[in-house]
C-alpha positions as CSV (number, residue, x, y, z in Angstrom):
1,M,0.0,0.0,0.0
2,L,1.3,3.4,-0.9
3,K,2.6,5.4,2.1
4,L,0.8,8.6,1.4
5,S,-0.9,9.1,4.8
6,E,2.1,11.1,5.9
7,I,1.0,14.1,3.8
8,Q,-2.3,14.2,5.7
9,K,-0.8,14.1,9.2
10,N,0.8,17.5,9.1
11,S,-1.0,20.8,9.2
12,I,-1.5,22.7,6.0
13,A,0.7,25.6,7.1
14,G,3.6,23.4,8.2
15,S,3.4,21.3,5.1
16,V,3.5,24.4,2.9
17,V,6.6,25.7,4.7
18,M,8.4,22.4,4.6
19,F,7.6,21.8,1.0
20,T,8.8,25.3,0.0
21,A,12.0,24.9,1.9
22,S,12.7,21.5,0.4
23,F,11.9,22.9,-3.1
24,M,14.4,25.7,-2.6
25,T,17.0,23.3,-1.4
26,G,16.7,21.2,-4.6
27,F,16.6,24.4,-6.8
28,L,19.6,26.2,-5.2
29,L,21.8,23.1,-4.9
30,A,21.2,21.6,-8.3
31,D,24.4,22.8,-10.0
32,T,26.6,23.3,-6.9
33,K,29.8,21.4,-6.2
34,I,31.4,20.1,-3.0
35,G,35.1,19.1,-3.1
36,G,35.2,19.6,-6.8
37,V,32.3,17.2,-7.6
38,A,28.6,17.6,-7.8
39,S,27.1,18.4,-4.4
40,F,25.4,15.5,-2.7
41,A,23.8,17.7,0.0
42,D,20.4,17.8,-1.7
43,I,20.5,14.0,-2.2
44,S,21.3,13.4,1.5
45,A,18.5,15.7,2.5
46,A,16.0,13.9,0.3
47,G,17.1,10.6,1.8
48,A,16.7,11.8,5.3
49,L,13.4,13.6,5.0
50,G,9.9,12.2,4.3
51,L,8.2,11.6,1.0
52,P,6.7,15.1,0.5
53,S,10.1,16.8,1.1
54,A,11.9,14.3,-1.2
55,T,9.4,15.1,-3.9
56,A,9.9,18.8,-3.5
57,I,13.7,18.5,-3.7
58,L,13.4,16.4,-6.9
59,T,11.0,19.0,-8.4
60,G,13.3,21.9,-7.5
61,S,16.3,20.1,-9.0
62,I,14.5,19.3,-12.2
63,I,13.2,22.8,-12.7
64,H,16.6,24.3,-12.1
65,S,18.3,21.9,-14.5
66,I,15.7,22.6,-17.2
67,F,16.2,26.4,-16.8
68,M,20.0,26.1,-16.8
69,R,20.0,23.4,-19.6
70,S,22.0,21.1,-17.3
71,V,19.7,18.1,-17.3
72,G,22.4,15.9,-18.9
73,K,25.0,17.0,-16.4
74,N,22.7,16.3,-13.4
75,I,21.2,13.1,-14.8
76,I,22.8,10.9,-12.0
77,K,21.6,13.3,-9.3
78,I,18.1,13.4,-10.8
79,S,18.0,9.6,-11.2
80,S,19.1,9.1,-7.6
81,L,16.4,11.5,-6.3
82,I,13.8,9.6,-8.4
83,L,14.9,6.2,-6.9
84,I,14.8,7.7,-3.4
85,M,11.3,9.0,-4.0
86,I,10.1,5.6,-5.4
87,I,11.5,3.8,-2.4
88,K,9.8,6.2,0.0
89,L,6.5,5.5,-1.7
90,F,6.5,1.9,-0.5
91,S,8.4,2.1,2.7
92,E,8.8,4.5,5.7
93,T,12.6,4.9,5.6
94,K,12.2,8.2,7.4
95,K,11.8,6.4,10.8
96,D,15.1,4.5,10.6
97,P,18.3,6.6,10.1
98,R,20.3,3.5,9.0
99,L,17.7,2.7,6.4
100,C,17.8,6.4,5.2
101,G,21.6,6.2,4.8
102,F,21.5,2.8,3.0
103,T,18.7,3.9,0.6
104,T,20.6,7.1,-0.3
105,A,23.9,5.3,-0.9
106,M,22.4,2.5,-3.0
107,S,20.3,5.0,-5.1
108,I,23.5,6.9,-6.0
109,I,25.5,3.7,-6.7
110,A,22.7,2.2,-8.8
111,S,22.1,5.5,-10.8
112,G,25.8,6.0,-11.3
113,A,26.4,2.4,-12.5
114,A,23.4,2.5,-14.9
115,V,24.5,5.8,-16.5
116,S,28.1,4.8,-16.6
117,A,27.1,1.5,-18.4
118,I,25.2,3.5,-21.0
119,I,28.2,5.7,-21.8
120,G,30.6,2.8,-21.5
121,E,32.6,3.9,-18.4
122,V,31.4,1.3,-15.9
123,F,34.7,0.2,-14.5
124,Y,36.2,3.6,-14.6
125,K,33.4,5.4,-12.7
126,L,32.0,2.6,-10.5
127,I,34.5,3.0,-7.7
128,F,34.0,6.8,-7.6
129,Y,30.2,6.4,-7.3
130,I,30.5,3.8,-4.6
131,I,32.6,6.3,-2.5
132,Y,30.3,9.1,-3.5
133,G,27.3,7.1,-2.4
134,I,28.8,6.1,0.9
135,I,29.6,9.7,1.8
136,A,26.1,10.8,0.8
137,G,24.6,8.0,2.8
138,I,26.5,9.1,5.9
139,G,25.1,12.6,5.3
140,A,21.6,11.2,5.1
141,F,22.1,9.0,8.2
142,S,23.4,12.0,10.2
143,L,20.6,14.3,9.1
144,S,17.9,11.7,9.9
145,T,19.5,11.1,13.3
146,V,19.5,14.9,14.1
147,I,15.8,15.3,12.9
148,Q,14.7,12.4,15.1
149,G,16.5,13.7,18.1
150,L,14.9,17.2,17.7
151,N,11.5,15.7,17.1
152,N,11.6,13.7,20.3
153,R,12.8,16.5,22.7
154,F,13.6,19.5,20.5
155,V,17.1,19.5,22.2
156,A,20.4,19.0,20.4
157,D,22.0,16.2,22.5
158,F,25.8,16.4,22.2
159,T,26.4,14.0,25.1
160,T,26.1,10.8,23.0
161,V,27.2,9.4,19.7
162,K,24.6,11.6,18.1
163,G,27.0,14.5,18.6
164,Y,29.0,13.2,15.6
165,S,25.8,13.4,13.5
166,Y,25.4,17.1,14.5
167,A,29.0,17.7,13.5
168,V,28.5,16.1,10.1
169,V,25.3,17.9,9.4
170,Y,26.8,21.3,10.5
171,T,29.9,20.8,8.2
172,L,27.9,19.7,5.2
173,S,25.3,22.5,5.7
174,I,28.1,25.1,5.7
175,A,29.6,23.5,2.6
176,A,26.2,23.5,0.8
177,L,25.4,27.1,1.7
178,C,28.9,28.2,0.7
179,T,28.2,26.9,-2.8
180,I,25.2,29.2,-3.3
181,E,26.4,32.2,-5.3
182,L,25.2,35.6,-4.2
183,P,26.7,39.0,-4.8
184,L,29.1,40.3,-2.1
185,I,27.9,37.8,0.7
186,N,28.3,34.1,1.3
187,L,25.5,32.4,3.3
188,G,27.7,29.5,4.4
189,A,30.4,31.9,5.8
190,I,27.7,34.0,7.6
191,M,26.2,30.9,9.2
192,G,29.6,29.6,10.3
193,I,30.5,33.0,11.8
194,F,27.2,33.2,13.6
195,I,27.4,29.7,15.1
196,T,31.1,30.1,16.1
197,L,30.2,33.3,17.9
198,I,27.3,31.6,19.7
199,A,29.6,28.7,20.7
200,S,32.4,31.1,21.9
201,Y,29.9,33.2,24.0
202,R,28.2,30.2,25.6
203,Y,30.8,27.5,25.9
204,G,34.1,29.4,25.8
205,C,37.2,28.8,23.8
206,S,36.5,25.0,23.3
207,G,33.1,25.8,21.7
208,G,34.6,28.5,19.5
209,A,37.5,26.3,18.4
210,L,35.3,23.3,17.5
211,C,32.6,25.2,15.7
212,G,35.1,27.5,13.9
213,S,37.1,24.5,12.7
214,L,34.1,22.6,11.4
215,A,32.9,25.8,9.6
216,A,36.3,26.2,8.0
217,C,36.3,22.6,7.0
218,G,32.9,23.0,5.4
219,A,34.0,26.1,3.5
220,F,37.1,24.3,2.1
221,L,34.8,21.5,0.9
222,A,32.9,24.1,-1.1
223,S,36.0,25.8,-2.6
224,E,39.6,26.7,-1.6
225,E,38.9,30.4,-2.2
226,I,36.0,30.4,0.3
227,G,37.9,28.2,2.8
228,M,40.9,30.6,2.8
229,A,38.5,33.5,3.6
230,V,37.4,31.8,6.9
231,V,40.5,29.8,7.6
232,L,41.3,31.9,10.7
233,L,37.7,31.6,12.1
234,P,38.8,29.0,14.8
235,V,41.4,31.4,16.1
236,S,38.9,34.2,16.4
237,G,36.6,31.8,18.2
238,I,39.3,30.7,20.7
239,I,40.3,34.3,21.5
240,T,36.7,35.4,21.9
241,G,36.0,32.4,24.2
242,Y,38.9,33.2,26.4
243,A,37.6,36.8,26.9
244,D,35.0,35.3,29.3
245,N,32.8,38.3,29.1
246,R,29.2,38.5,30.1
247,K,27.7,40.8,27.5
248,H,26.9,39.5,24.0
249,T,27.6,42.9,22.4
250,T,31.1,42.8,23.9
251,S,31.7,39.4,22.5
252,A,30.7,40.5,19.1
253,M,33.0,43.5,19.2
254,I,36.0,41.4,20.4
255,F,35.3,38.9,17.6
256,L,35.2,41.5,14.9
257,A,38.3,43.2,16.2
258,V,40.3,40.0,16.3
259,S,39.0,38.9,12.9
260,F,39.9,42.3,11.4
261,M,43.5,42.2,12.8
262,L,44.0,38.6,11.6
263,T,42.7,39.5,8.1
264,V,45.1,42.4,7.9
265,L,48.1,40.4,9.3
266,S,47.4,37.5,6.8
267,G,47.4,40.0,3.9
268,A,44.5,42.0,2.6
269,S,43.2,41.1,-0.9
270,S,40.3,42.0,-3.1
271,D,38.2,39.5,-1.3
272,S,38.8,41.0,2.1
273,I,35.9,43.4,1.7
274,D,33.5,40.5,1.1
275,T,35.1,38.7,4.1
276,M,34.6,41.6,6.4
277,L,31.0,42.1,5.2
278,N,30.3,38.4,6.0
279,L,31.9,38.9,9.5
280,L,29.8,42.0,10.1
281,L,26.6,40.3,9.1
282,G,27.4,37.2,11.2
283,A,28.1,39.4,14.2
284,L,24.9,41.4,13.7
285,L,22.9,38.2,13.5
286,F,24.5,37.0,16.7
287,S,23.9,40.2,18.5
288,A,20.2,40.1,17.6
289,S,19.6,36.5,18.6
290,A,22.0,36.0,21.5
291,P,19.5,37.4,24.2
292,Y,17.0,34.8,23.1
293,F,19.4,31.9,23.0
294,S,18.8,29.4,25.8
295,D,20.9,26.5,26.9
296,R,17.8,24.4,27.0
297,L,18.2,23.9,23.3
298,I,21.6,22.2,23.7
299,K,22.5,19.3,26.0
300,T,26.2,19.1,27.0
301,E,27.9,17.2,29.8
302,T,31.5,17.3,30.9
303,D,33.4,14.2,32.1
304,V,34.1,16.0,35.4
305,N,30.4,16.5,36.2
306,S,29.4,13.0,35.2
307,G,32.3,11.6,37.2
308,T,31.3,13.6,40.2
309,L,27.7,12.4,40.1
310,A,28.8,8.9,39.6
311,L,31.1,9.2,42.6
312,M,28.3,10.6,44.8
313,D,26.0,7.9,43.7
314,K,28.6,5.2,44.5
315,R,29.4,6.7,47.9
316,M,25.7,7.0,48.9
317,K,25.1,3.4,47.8
318,F,28.2,2.2,49.8
319,L,26.9,4.1,52.9
320,S,23.4,2.5,52.5
321,D,25.0,-0.9,52.3
322,S,27.0,-0.3,55.4
323,V,24.0,0.8,57.4
324,R,22.1,-2.3,56.2
325,D,25.0,-4.5,57.4
326,V,25.0,-2.8,60.8
327,R,21.2,-3.4,61.1
328,R,21.6,-7.1,60.3
329,Q,24.4,-7.6,62.8
330,Y,22.5,-5.8,65.4
331,A,19.4,-7.9,64.8
332,K,21.4,-11.2,65.1
333,L,23.1,-10.1,68.3
334,S,19.8,-8.9,69.8
335,D,18.1,-12.2,69.0
336,I,21.0,-14.1,70.7
337,L,21.0,-12.0,73.8
338,S,17.3,-11.9,74.2
339,S,17.0,-15.7,73.9
340,D,19.8,-16.6,76.3
341,S,19.8,-13.9,79.0
342,D,16.9,-15.2,81.2
343,V,18.1,-18.8,81.0
344,N,21.7,-18.0,81.9
345,N,20.6,-15.8,84.8
346,N,18.5,-18.6,86.3
347,I,21.2,-21.2,85.9
348,N,23.9,-18.9,87.4
349,G,21.7,-17.9,90.4
350,I,20.7,-21.5,91.3
351,C,24.3,-22.8,90.9
352,K,25.6,-20.1,93.1
353,E,23.2,-20.9,95.9
354,V,22.8,-24.7,95.6
355,C,26.0,-26.1,94.1
356,T,28.6,-24.0,95.9
357,G,28.5,-26.0,99.1
358,C,27.8,-29.4,97.5
359,H,30.6,-32.0,97.8
360,R,29.7,-33.3,94.3
361,R,30.2,-29.9,92.7
362,L,33.4,-30.8,90.9
363,A,32.0,-34.1,89.6
364,C,28.9,-32.4,88.2
365,W,30.5,-29.3,86.7
366,K,33.9,-30.6,85.8
367,N,33.6,-34.2,84.7
368,E,30.0,-33.9,83.4
369,S,29.7,-30.1,82.8
370,G,27.8,-30.5,79.4
371,K,25.2,-32.9,80.9
372,T,24.7,-30.8,84.0
373,S,24.4,-27.6,82.1
374,D,21.7,-29.2,79.8
375,G,19.8,-30.5,82.8
376,F,19.7,-27.1,84.5
377,R,18.7,-25.4,81.2
378,K,15.7,-27.8,80.8
379,V,14.5,-27.5,84.3
380,S,14.7,-23.7,84.3
381,V,12.1,-23.5,81.4
382,M,9.7,-26.1,82.7
383,S,6.2,-24.8,83.5
384,E,5.5,-27.3,86.3
385,I,8.4,-28.6,88.4
386,S,8.5,-31.7,90.5
387,E,11.0,-34.3,91.4
388,E,9.3,-36.9,89.2
389,K,9.6,-34.6,86.2
390,F,13.2,-33.7,86.7
391,P,15.4,-34.1,83.5
392,Y,17.4,-37.3,83.4
393,E,20.6,-35.3,83.4
394,L,19.9,-34.3,87.0
395,E,18.6,-37.7,88.3
396,E,21.6,-38.0,90.7
397,C,21.3,-34.5,92.1
398,L,21.2,-34.4,95.9
399,H,19.4,-31.0,96.1
400,K,16.3,-31.4,94.0
401,P,13.9,-29.9,96.6
402,E,16.1,-26.9,97.0
403,I,16.3,-26.4,93.2
404,I,12.4,-26.6,93.0
405,R,12.1,-24.1,95.8
406,L,14.4,-21.6,94.2
407,L,12.8,-22.0,90.8
408,E,9.3,-21.4,92.2
409,K,10.6,-18.4,94.1
410,T,11.9,-16.8,90.9
411,S,9.0,-17.7,88.7
412,H,7.1,-14.5,89.5
413,E,10.3,-12.5,88.9
414,N,10.8,-14.3,85.6
415,A,7.3,-13.4,84.5
416,V,7.9,-9.7,85.2
417,T,11.3,-9.9,83.4
418,R,9.6,-11.5,80.3
419,L,7.1,-8.7,80.2
420,I,9.9,-6.1,80.3
421,E,11.8,-8.1,77.7
422,M,8.7,-8.0,75.5
423,R,8.6,-4.3,75.8
424,F,12.3,-4.0,75.0
425,S,11.7,-6.4,72.1
426,E,9.1,-4.0,70.6
427,R,11.6,-1.2,71.0
428,R,14.3,-3.2,69.3
429,K,12.0,-4.0,66.4
430,L,11.1,-0.3,66.1
431,L,14.8,0.7,66.2
432,L,15.6,-1.8,63.5
433,E,12.8,-0.5,61.4
434,L,14.0,3.0,61.8
435,I,17.6,2.0,60.8
436,K,16.1,0.2,57.7
437,I,14.3,3.4,56.8
438,I,17.5,5.4,57.1
439,E,19.2,2.9,54.9
440,E,16.5,3.3,52.2
441,V,16.5,7.1,52.4
442,I,20.3,7.2,52.0
443,G,20.2,4.7,49.1
444,K,17.5,6.5,47.2
445,A,19.2,9.9,47.9
446,G,22.2,8.7,45.9
447,H,20.0,8.0,42.8
448,Q,20.6,10.8,40.3
449,P,17.5,12.0,38.4
450,E,17.7,12.9,34.8
451,L,18.5,16.6,35.2
452,R,20.5,18.9,33.0
453,F,22.1,21.7,35.0
454,S,22.4,25.3,33.7
455,D,25.1,27.4,35.3
456,E,24.3,30.3,33.0
457,T,20.6,30.4,34.0
458,A,21.6,30.2,37.7
459,R,24.0,33.1,37.3
460,K,21.3,35.2,35.7
461,V,18.8,34.5,38.4
462,R,21.3,35.3,41.2
463,N,22.4,38.6,39.6
464,K,18.7,39.7,39.1
465,L,17.8,39.0,42.7
466,E,20.9,40.7,44.1
467,K,20.0,43.9,42.3
468,F,16.8,43.9,44.4
469,N,18.7,43.2,47.7
470,I,17.6,39.5,47.7
471,N,20.6,37.4,48.5
472,P,20.1,33.6,48.3
473,N,22.6,31.2,49.8
474,S,22.4,29.0,46.8
475,V,20.8,29.0,43.3
476,T,20.5,25.9,41.1
477,A,18.8,25.8,37.7
478,C,18.3,22.7,35.7
479,Y,16.1,21.1,33.0
480,N,14.2,17.9,33.8
481,S,13.6,15.0,31.4
482,S,10.7,17.0,29.8
483,E,13.0,20.0,29.2
484,R,11.1,22.0,31.7
485,L,13.1,24.6,33.7
486,L,13.4,24.1,37.5
487,I,15.0,26.6,39.8
488,E,15.8,26.0,43.5
489,L,16.6,29.0,45.8
490,Y,17.9,28.5,49.4
491,F,17.8,31.3,52.0
492,S,19.0,31.5,55.6
493,G,16.3,31.0,58.3
494,S,13.0,32.4,57.2
495,E,14.5,35.1,55.1
496,H,12.4,36.1,52.1
497,S,9.9,33.3,52.7
498,E,7.1,35.9,52.5
499,E,8.3,37.2,49.2
500,V,7.8,34.2,47.0
501,I,5.5,35.9,44.5
502,R,7.8,38.8,44.1
503,I,10.8,36.5,43.7
504,C,8.9,34.5,41.1
505,D,8.0,37.7,39.1
506,L,11.5,39.0,39.1
507,V,13.0,35.7,37.8
508,S,10.2,35.3,35.2
509,D,11.0,38.8,34.0
510,E,14.7,38.2,33.7
511,L,14.4,34.9,31.9
512,H,11.3,35.9,29.8
513,I,9.6,32.7,30.9
514,P,6.4,32.5,32.8
515,L,7.2,30.6,36.1
516,A,5.2,29.4,39.1
517,A,6.4,28.9,42.6
518,S,5.9,26.2,45.2
519,E,5.3,26.9,48.9
520,P,8.5,27.6,50.9
521,V,9.9,24.6,52.8
522,N,11.7,25.3,56.0
523,S,14.3,22.8,57.2
524,G,15.0,24.6,60.4
525,E,18.2,26.2,59.1
526,E,17.3,27.2,55.6
527,V,14.2,27.9,53.5
528,R,13.9,26.4,50.1
529,I,11.8,28.0,47.3
530,R,11.3,26.2,44.0
531,L,10.4,28.0,40.8
532,F,9.3,26.0,37.8
533,E,7.8,26.3,34.3
534,H,4.3,25.1,34.0
535,P,4.0,21.4,33.2
536,K,2.0,19.9,30.4
537,Y,-1.0,18.9,32.6
538,A,-3.0,20.6,35.4
539,L,-5.3,19.0,38.0
540,E,-8.9,19.9,38.6
541,V,-9.6,18.8,42.2
542,Y,-13.0,19.0,44.0
543,G,-13.9,17.5,47.3
544,V,-16.7,17.5,49.9
545,S,-16.7,16.3,53.5
546,M,-19.1,15.8,56.4
547,S,-18.5,14.8,60.0
548,A,-20.3,11.9,61.6
549,E,-21.8,14.2,64.2
550,N,-22.9,16.9,61.7
551,N,-21.7,19.8,63.8
552,G,-18.8,18.0,65.3
553,Q,-15.2,18.0,64.1
554,N,-14.4,15.9,61.0
555,G,-12.0,13.0,61.6
556,D,-10.9,13.0,57.9
557,T,-8.1,15.2,56.7
558,S,-7.2,15.9,53.1
559,H,-4.7,18.0,51.3
560,V,-3.4,18.8,47.8
561,F,0.2,19.9,47.3
562,G,3.0,19.8,44.8
563,D,6.7,19.2,45.4
564,G,7.8,21.9,43.0
565,T,9.3,19.4,40.5
566,G,6.1,18.6,38.6
567,I,4.7,15.9,41.0
568,S,1.4,16.6,42.6
569,Y,-0.1,14.7,45.6
570,I,-3.7,14.4,46.7
571,V,-3.7,12.9,50.2
572,L,-6.7,11.7,52.3
573,S,-6.4,10.3,55.9
574,D,-9.2,8.9,58.0
575,G,-8.5,8.9,61.8
576,M,-9.8,6.0,63.9
577,G,-13.4,6.8,65.0
578,S,-14.6,10.4,64.6
579,G,-14.3,13.7,66.4
580,K,-11.4,15.7,67.7
581,A,-9.1,12.7,68.4
582,A,-9.6,11.2,65.0
583,A,-9.0,14.6,63.4
584,L,-5.7,14.9,65.4
585,E,-4.5,11.5,64.2
586,S,-5.4,12.1,60.5
587,G,-4.1,15.6,60.6
588,M,-0.7,14.5,61.9
589,V,-0.4,11.8,59.2
590,V,-1.2,14.3,56.4
591,K,1.1,17.0,57.8
592,L,4.0,14.6,58.2
593,F,3.5,13.2,54.7
594,R,3.6,16.6,53.1
595,R,6.6,17.7,55.2
596,L,8.6,14.6,54.3
597,I,7.8,14.7,50.6
598,N,8.7,18.4,50.3
599,S,11.9,17.7,52.1
600,G,13.0,15.3,49.4
601,I,12.2,11.9,50.9
602,D,10.5,9.4,48.5
603,Y,6.9,8.5,49.3
604,K,7.6,4.9,50.4
605,S,10.2,5.9,53.0
606,A,7.9,8.8,54.1
607,V,5.0,6.4,54.9
608,K,7.4,4.1,56.8
609,L,8.7,7.0,58.9
610,I,5.2,8.2,59.6
611,N,4.2,4.7,60.7
612,S,7.2,4.6,63.1
613,V,6.3,8.0,64.6
614,M,2.6,7.1,65.0
615,F,3.4,3.7,66.5
616,A,5.9,5.1,69.1
617,K,4.3,8.4,70.0
618,S,1.8,7.1,72.5
619,G,0.8,4.0,74.4
620,N,-2.8,4.5,73.5
621,E,-4.3,2.7,70.6
622,A,-4.4,5.4,67.8
623,F,-4.1,5.0,64.1
624,A,-5.2,6.5,60.8
625,T,-5.4,5.4,57.2
626,L,-3.4,7.0,54.3
627,D,-4.7,7.2,50.8
628,A,-2.7,9.2,48.2
629,A,-2.6,9.8,44.5
630,R,0.8,10.8,43.1
631,I,0.6,12.3,39.6
632,D,3.4,13.4,37.3
633,L,2.1,16.5,35.5
634,D,4.7,16.1,32.8
635,T,3.8,12.6,31.7
636,G,0.5,11.9,33.4
637,E,1.9,8.9,35.3
638,L,-0.3,7.9,38.2
639,T,0.8,6.1,41.4
640,I,-1.8,5.1,44.0
641,I,-0.5,4.8,47.6
642,K,-2.6,3.1,50.3
643,S,-2.2,2.1,54.0
644,G,-5.5,0.7,55.2
645,A,-7.5,3.0,53.0
646,S,-10.8,2.4,51.1
647,A,-10.9,1.6,47.4
648,T,-10.1,4.2,44.7
649,L,-12.0,4.3,41.4
650,I,-10.3,5.4,38.2
651,R,-12.0,6.2,34.9
652,H,-9.6,5.6,32.0
653,D,-10.1,4.8,28.3
654,G,-13.9,4.3,28.7
655,G,-13.6,1.9,31.6
656,I,-13.7,1.9,35.4
657,M,-11.0,0.4,37.5
658,K,-11.3,-0.3,41.2
659,V,-8.0,-0.1,43.2
660,S,-8.1,-1.6,46.7
661,S,-5.6,-3.1,49.1
662,S,-5.6,-5.2,52.3
663,S,-2.9,-3.2,54.0
664,F,-3.1,-2.1,57.7
665,P,-3.6,1.5,58.7
666,I,-0.7,3.6,59.9
667,G,0.4,3.2,63.5
668,I,-1.0,-0.4,64.3
669,Y,2.2,-2.3,63.8
670,E,5.9,-1.3,64.0
671,R,6.5,-2.4,60.4
672,S,4.4,-0.4,57.9
673,E,2.4,-2.1,55.2
674,I,2.1,0.0,52.1
675,F,0.4,-0.7,48.8
676,T,1.6,1.1,45.7
677,G,0.5,0.7,42.1
678,S,1.1,2.5,38.8
679,Y,-1.7,3.1,36.4
680,A,-2.4,4.7,33.0
681,F,-3.8,8.2,33.4
682,E,-4.5,10.6,30.5
683,E,-6.2,13.9,29.7
684,G,-9.9,13.7,30.8
685,D,-9.4,10.8,33.1
686,I,-11.0,11.0,36.6
687,I,-10.0,9.6,40.0
688,I,-12.5,9.2,42.9
689,M,-11.0,8.9,46.4
690,L,-13.3,7.9,49.3
691,S,-13.0,7.7,53.1
692,D,-14.4,4.6,54.8
693,G,-17.6,6.5,55.5
694,I,-18.7,5.6,52.0
695,S,-20.1,2.1,51.7
696,E,-19.0,-0.4,49.0
697,N,-22.7,-0.6,48.1
698,E,-22.3,2.7,46.5
699,Y,-19.6,1.7,44.1
700,K,-22.0,0.5,41.3
701,F,-23.7,3.9,41.5
702,I,-20.3,5.7,41.3
703,R,-19.4,3.6,38.2
704,E,-22.5,4.8,36.4
705,L,-21.9,8.4,37.3
706,L,-18.3,8.2,36.0
707,L,-19.4,6.6,32.7
708,Q,-22.2,9.1,32.0
709,G,-20.5,12.5,32.6
710,D,-17.4,14.7,32.8
711,D,-18.6,17.3,35.3
712,L,-16.4,16.6,38.2
713,K,-18.3,18.8,40.7
714,L,-21.6,17.1,39.8
715,I,-20.1,13.6,40.1
716,V,-18.7,14.3,43.6
717,D,-21.8,16.0,44.8
718,E,-24.0,13.1,43.7
719,I,-21.7,10.6,45.5
720,Y,-21.8,12.7,48.6
721,A,-25.6,13.1,48.5
722,K,-26.1,9.3,48.2
723,S,-23.7,8.4,50.9
724,T,-26.4,8.1,53.6
725,V,-28.7,6.1,51.4
726,F,-26.2,3.3,50.8
727,K,-25.1,2.8,54.4
728,H,-24.9,-0.9,55.3
729,D,-25.4,-0.3,59.0
730,S,-26.5,2.4,61.5
731,H,-22.9,3.3,62.4
732,D,-22.1,6.9,61.7
733,D,-18.7,7.8,60.3
734,D,-17.1,10.8,58.7
735,V,-17.6,11.1,54.9
736,T,-15.1,12.5,52.4
737,V,-15.3,12.4,48.6
738,I,-12.5,13.8,46.4
739,G,-12.6,14.0,42.6
740,I,-9.5,14.5,40.5
741,K,-9.4,15.2,36.7
742,L,-6.4,15.6,34.5
743,N,-6.5,18.5,32.1
744,T,-4.0,19.9,29.5
745,I,-2.7,23.4,30.1
746,N,-3.4,25.5,27.0
């Protein structure tokens, strides 16, 4: 089947622009040369792009060849373009860079071989066309790789092997543009100067040297004359990069001054005026665009930074492993001591009082020490003691009545000791659980998220704030995996915590990016403020709640918050019973969860810490459920978190899913039980969270509501209104219903 659906997928405006650009590429490059032979840049472009663009390039090349009467000279190029277009009609080579390169190379080789056979020069020309086709194939492969990378994230990623593809495309683009003949100016030279200036300004001398060298290489591929005009471009880029200035206009002036001096020193010629004009136009283009250039468009990473992060990750993992080993050794030692302490104390006490004055002491404890020790160990743990039930190891003992008397005397003391030991055992278990949580927190803290740091943006933010007498201790700026800007500001004490909106407005104005701010988080020593670009999605949340006693205090607590990185949490906790005590328990759970999450602890470790706090805080029986929805507003990824909570209903893709768990509430047991699950969640999907005041008899009714409408407020109000109708008993409980809907930010 013909692959023509691609034409219908793009918008009309985008298709027209792309078709026009492709047509001009074919038209302008039809008779150009690279390295003394016909340019293959247009063939590589046709091989890398889709069917509409390949057709436009072919059309432009044919029209130009007809006007210039050079169809015969360009017959191999035209034949190659026709073959590429035919192949694209029946296969989607655009999606695979390797296939794009192979198709381009084989089209040139086949066309060259066919034409050479017709004119009788097969063996003479075949080797040339094989090499020519391979080079063009590499160009098509590189361009296709670059296009795919930009389509996925719209970021030029120089940290992987793809960086070589960008270098190839840049060099060939300069070469192709240099071959276009225009009066006084050269487009390739101007582009090379512009990019070299950008690289020098943003990435210093190394960026200027690299981009300048590649531009000079591309110019030499076009012609020796053009190459000599920009041969000193890498030197200008290096010197401009070493200037380490902060203003783009200053960089442009330094670059022009250095280039002018180098041109004079190398010997002025008739082409020097054209060269200086190209330099001036490139510098003007840089000055106009530099303020709008953002490092979000380019991803770079030095070996030093990656090595530092790897070392930090390794050290944190090693520390986590060490803490785990200490916990295991402590647990083993604790078990040994707790199991042997009471028995050993009983044996030692009885032996001291009974056996010390016995004339058979040496015979029992020296000649038969193992047998005697086993006998005393057995008798010390017997529930009922009598001479008839004495262990056979102590059959010859002369002081059985005395041993029985001493054991009965200490039985009450042993019972008290065991109760105390049970209490200590609970504390040991709690301590071990806390050590385990610390181990997990340390281990997960070493995990490095996919962030790309921007020192340039951090410097801009700091300078802007300092102008208004706002002095942060630390400023960090980075881009997350969705290429969304995140900024973290740290201040001493509670300084500037009341100026979040003002700080956000100042930074937004400086960066020309609309930003939002999270609530300040206080660690006790510092305050952290996070600024962030708006994510792809936003949440619509609506909830209603009613106390069991109508006018009494509601024992359910709910809260909606974000951590400032694009993750939002909707939390619902139901305290045991109802009234003030239940509200206190649920409020503590929600408050602790929010505090720990905002401090940077992952949600699983946060729940475990809260459980330990609730279990140890009081001897009274008090617990609360935890129900949370964690939503990534960049991707829509949904995670449900439950500890003893009621079921959650999710509407997705036209169906309803019920998520429930059999975990215990928080605070019942020293080891927390937490249920987590990840689910698909897209625009328009709805989540319904319920407290245990809602009967399961109402779930069928809720399903019907979710399937019939999209009005979140109406759905929640209907569920709330019917909560009393569906009660399965006369027991009153607090009722809370929360609805969550995922929407796209326009």
